[in-house]
C-alpha atoms as one frame of an Amber mdcrd trajectory, in Angstrom:
protein
  29.675  -6.142  41.997  28.413  -6.578  38.442  30.236  -6.198  35.150  28.619
  -5.796  31.752  30.118  -5.339  28.309  28.637  -3.068  25.668  29.726  -2.175
  22.121  32.350   0.600  22.169  30.080   2.906  20.133  28.036   3.515  23.284
  30.992   4.594  25.441  30.557   8.346  24.932  26.839   8.306  25.751  27.364
   6.097  28.802  30.212   8.283  30.074  27.959  11.321  29.752  25.170   9.643
  31.753  27.670   8.666  34.433  29.154  12.183  34.608  25.747  13.812  34.932
  23.938  11.359  37.216  26.490   9.131  38.959  29.410  11.282  40.055  28.430
  13.348  43.090  31.760  12.588  44.804  34.281  11.855  42.056  34.469  11.750
  38.269  37.576  11.144  36.181  38.308   9.685  32.753  41.848   8.865  31.625
  42.740   8.503  27.927  46.052   7.188  26.585  47.406   4.981  23.804  46.353
   1.837  25.690  42.699   2.879  25.945  40.265   4.580  28.265  39.551   4.159
  31.976  36.870   6.041  33.855  36.035   6.103  37.552  32.804   7.554  38.942
  31.773   7.610  42.598  28.237   8.547  43.532  26.844   8.977  47.033  23.175
   9.253  47.912  21.006   9.255  51.010  18.472   6.435  51.273  15.415   7.266
  53.339  14.365   3.627  53.591  17.489   2.752  55.602  18.277   6.269  56.928
  21.847   6.007  55.705  24.177   6.837  52.842  25.217   4.445  50.107  27.779
   4.717  47.339  27.938   3.426  43.808  31.387   3.164  42.259  31.541   2.654
  38.498  34.652   1.647  36.552  34.598   1.990  32.759  37.358   0.257  30.762
  37.835   0.339  27.018  41.111  -1.030  25.639  42.054   0.677  22.363  42.170
  -2.659  20.508  38.812  -3.919  21.794  35.393  -3.532  20.213  33.789  -3.722
  23.664  33.572  -1.426  26.659  33.488  -3.014  30.112  31.434  -1.364  32.889
  31.796  -2.559  36.474  29.277  -1.348  39.063  30.194  -1.693  42.744  27.430
  -0.648  45.164  28.297  -0.374  48.859  27.059   0.984  52.162  23.427   1.624
  52.859  23.361  -0.022  56.270  21.752   1.595  59.266  20.273   0.960  62.658
  21.322  -1.345  65.463  22.277  -4.283  63.224  23.517  -2.089  60.338  21.056
  -3.738  57.907  20.941  -2.364  54.380  17.694  -4.049  53.301  19.158  -4.476
  49.804  19.172  -0.767  48.999  22.711  -0.635  47.609  22.138  -3.685  45.418
  18.920  -2.161  44.054  20.763   1.060  43.188  23.427  -0.899  41.293  20.770
  -2.885  39.431  19.013   0.345  38.429  22.205   1.680  36.839  22.744  -1.586
  34.948  19.154  -1.398  33.643  19.638   2.192  32.467  22.795   1.225  30.562
  21.108  -1.807  28.987  18.136   0.342  27.993  20.383   2.915  26.313  22.273
   0.196  24.436  19.093  -1.670  23.525  17.540   1.388  21.891  20.393   2.022
  19.424  22.564   4.992  18.422  20.994   6.335  15.243  20.107  10.026  15.265
  16.561  10.504  16.618  16.580   6.892  17.790  14.746   5.558  20.800  18.090
   5.718  22.627  18.132   9.501  22.165  14.596   9.650  23.565  15.705   7.659
  26.622  18.773   9.863  26.989  16.669  13.049  26.831  14.143  11.618  29.276
  16.868  10.907  31.846  17.640  14.618  31.996  14.173  16.103  31.615  12.455
  14.185  34.429  15.101  11.945  36.008  13.055  10.786  38.990  10.095   9.792
  36.818  12.445   8.070  34.358  14.009   5.862  37.035  10.615   5.103  38.540
   9.374   3.989  35.083  12.464   1.773  34.606  11.874   0.054  37.917   8.131
  -0.277  37.401   8.669  -1.999  34.023  11.071  -4.482  35.576   8.895  -5.166
  38.624  11.560  -3.983  41.094   9.677  -0.904  42.222   6.689  -0.986  44.534
   5.194   2.349  45.444   3.788   2.801  48.943   0.109   3.688  48.870  -2.108
   4.881  51.667  -5.600   3.386  51.514
């Protein structure tokens, strides 16, 4: 489980990314006078471990705070005789954290690099995530020689 805080100006963009890419099982955002709470549950099949894993994301933004808190809880991903997950669920959680940090790091101005990242997520999502992981050194592609 990892929690990060981002400036509240990014909440709308982050919620949109979560709704589009990280909510295959459940997506709900509650607004009231106290603030905002969002819950997103994403399930995916991992070929490496031949099993399913989930990523649960909790977004909290108190109305009086200038920060938005995002908690990522990856789980599952185990398979086989010993139910080993080989780190697949942790890697999936780290990828989401990197995407959020990249969006925040690129800014919010119109036509900013953040908008380019945001557009790239939806135009070629698989290539986008592969590029994120390649830049960070967490992705190693299998090659046949």
